[in-house]
Every structure is written in C-alpha cells, then in structure tokens.
Steps between C-alpha positions, in 0.01 A plus 500: 500500500384414151472154334840513326682615816339216688600238248859629479514508887387142512759410239771647723379291790519180299805583290702636793498827693841603357827530685381817669274524800140431405403846630701645214364266237134569575331841518336625819161462326576143411604421856189658651279318245645163589486562875141623513314302232244240614531138390453531123354151445217568748328723241154368411521550123483186286585483124550139406227233522528187716657293227758763419587551868553122546735491201684816606554356850658192362712703255649699784540189711694335211738794495547498882374162629459409862792281615651512847416871478172674400389529140333774298150402609603511870615863446183613325683551171208409262294786646794740480555409134135549412485844653831608348387394151172696510588794728869577428596376153420733215276394218775360278648301787162373621405389153828307464432322829133424441550386140787276603304366798195424285716341227674275764166387646362416154818310400510295817131408465556409130815299558417335836117512518520639854595828666856598588443448872403135447823411326795320666776731620748369245256586215427843647872584525558374142227734370649801671851404381368487136344847543824636640704354217268662244542837682883477544573783256309750711697791644360382837787246512769770464752501776721765654246783497303676774178307520191682360169366397510389132174609337515259205602196704323179394240341730743247654740778598217707647374198694842422648578864584169562668516167686851581637395853598192374675683226686805679619313816604242300692520434870533127435784538252672769704491326832494126429726479192722814528640607834337800664580721795291797602753776430299761310670652195840340581679271260852363551647402172817369671313239711674165441296193422580137547478273200158370606360842598217673318513873421374772725177685430498868568144606416164323501215652298 
C-alpha cells in the first residue's frame, strides 16, 4: 500500500467507515496491511531534536489532553506525528508542517520568553485557537465530503489531523476511549449507543 492509500485509509477510519461494512470500504491490501504491520511508533528513527520533541508533545497534548481518559502523550501520539511528517507526508506537506512548527516555536519564544510546553494550559489553547482562526478559510474545514488528506492544509490543520489519527488508531485510544471488541473485520453500523456511550473502534493500527 502506498503513502496516499495509507493516508486516505486512515482518513476513513477517523471520518467514519461509511454506512457499508468496513470490508467493502477498505481493500484487501489495506486490511492485510493494518492487520500485519508492527507498532509504527516503535521505529528507531528520530528527526526532531529534544526541544522540538518536547514542544510537539505538548502541542498534541493540548489537542487531546489527559482528563478522566488518556491524552495524546499516553497514546504515543507525538512519536506517531513525527514519523508521519517525515516518512509519509510528501515534500510540500512536510515543508508546510515544519515551517509552521518552526514559526510557532519562534513566535512563542518571542511573545512569552519560554517554550510552548512551559505555558499555562489556557495560554496554549489560546495560541492554537488563534492559529485555527487564521487558517479557517482552508478547504480542510469543508464538510459533507469523503475525507481525504488535504495536501495544502496549514500547519494547525495537519497537527490536529495527525494527532487525531494517531490517538484513535492507537491501542490506548481504541481500547480506553473508544469501545473495542475483538471481532476481526466486523462492523455493525446499526449498533445502538446510549447518550453517554463512546463510539466503537473497528481497527487498530
């Protein structure tokens, strides 16, 4: 399975597996890839330095913070995002992410004289909300379409998308936040949920 197929497959997992059985939505190759792949975040490659990794970790944790349920750091999302940026995004997408990431780190240091991870939660959230407001005209925010990876999405959109993918396809997100039962390749779209129920997960990567 190539890079684009993987990203679109992941988009289907997060955006919904459609009204049909998941076995119809995903190709046999995609199903085999997801079932047989080793834990992706265990790869030994490193691309960011220690300061960048600390900031990225808090960025993902700001998107999905630990509350009564696990957060992004608990699920290994920062590592997932780092590997996705450098091993799966194309050059244009990677440059958008890295340039936006570097600009954010520089802006925070200039405005607050300390790194993003040292800021109070309210301040961190406000910074990301400002980024999102500035990016609101991106096609990434379009609704009513089959989810695909938007190549020209701004940094904040890439960050949120990769964080959500990493979290909800992780073992932590899939078993401690979503509800999971070991029924390989079976998805029941008619399963009724109570008002306080979380959604079901059908595949863990």
